[in-house]
C-alpha positions, 0 to 999 in steps of 0.5 A: 499499499502506497504512503499516504505522504501527508504534507509531502504532495502539491498540486498544481493546476495547469491551464491549458496553452496561452497564446503567448506560450503557443507563439513562445512569447511572454504574456504581460497584459495584466503587469502592463496595465498595471505598470502603466496606470491604465494609460495603454497604448497600442499599435494597429492590429493586423488580425482580423476577426477570422484570424481571432476565431482561428486562435480560439477553435485552436484552443490551448490543448498542445495535442490541438495546437499541433494539429491541422485546423479541419477534420484532424483537429475536430476529431481530437476534440470529439475523441476528447469529449468521449473520453471526458465522459467514459472515462475520466468523469467515471473514474470519480463518479457513476453517471447514469446517463453519458448523453446528458453530460455531453448536453451538459458541456454543449449548453455550458459552451453555449451560455458561456459567461452568463449567469449560472443559474442552476434551476434554468440550466437544469431545465434547459436540459431536462435534468434534476437541478440536484443532477446538474449540480453534481455533474458540475462539480464533477466536471470542474474537478476534472478541470473542463469547466471553472466557475468564476465567482461574482465580484464583491469588495464584501466576502460575504456578498461575493460568496452568495453571489450567482457565479459564471461558467467557462469552459477552460479551452476556448477550443473545446468550446468552439467545438461545441459553440464560438462567437467574437464580435468586431464591433464594441459599444458603449453598452459594452461598458456598462458593467465596468461602468458600474465597477468604476462607481463601486470602486470610486478612486481604486479603479485603475482602468477599465478594458474591453477586449474585441476583434477589431484592429484599432485602440478606441477610447471611451472617456472616464479611463475606459478602453477598447483594445484589440484582443492582441493586446493579450499576448502584445502589449508587454512586447 
């Protein structure tokens, strides 16, 4: 029987490769924004919406990155989902109907970034709420989805607020469902304006990333940047 090794192990959570890692360059976006106190400047970006979609659909799993786009990459993602449901999940818990887990993954992809209201999600795929919650816990346990907690400066409010759900890899999400916008509107900053009002002088900058080419100012420390700024801003 192997030793339990209490206190001698550490779990490191590895995310899919970032765009900077794929391009063999440092990702310094967040550090640069704080170092420049929000006063960021970017050059016009040559990437188009088509380029961004291609990067998103590629994702960050090394096996998917190495494969040519099209059928070979699609087969990888399809096989990956099959292995998740038939092997990985079943290693830690019995699930009665694997097809329900597949439908849940597709729904998370379609509703990525929206509030994860459990009862609404359960109704959409005809699952008991308790079963849906268990499935979500399993998917998070094997690092396929991630809960993004609601923001609040009050820890109690944050703990009881509704979180959002994302798939940890954009390529997997894209195989199930993906979208990107070439235009940015004032309404896209509504949440950031609310945050700025809540934080007052602690608010440093509000940035919306979009699939366009130019940096755009929306006043009051609010800026729209080409999505490529995530992996090119600090170069």
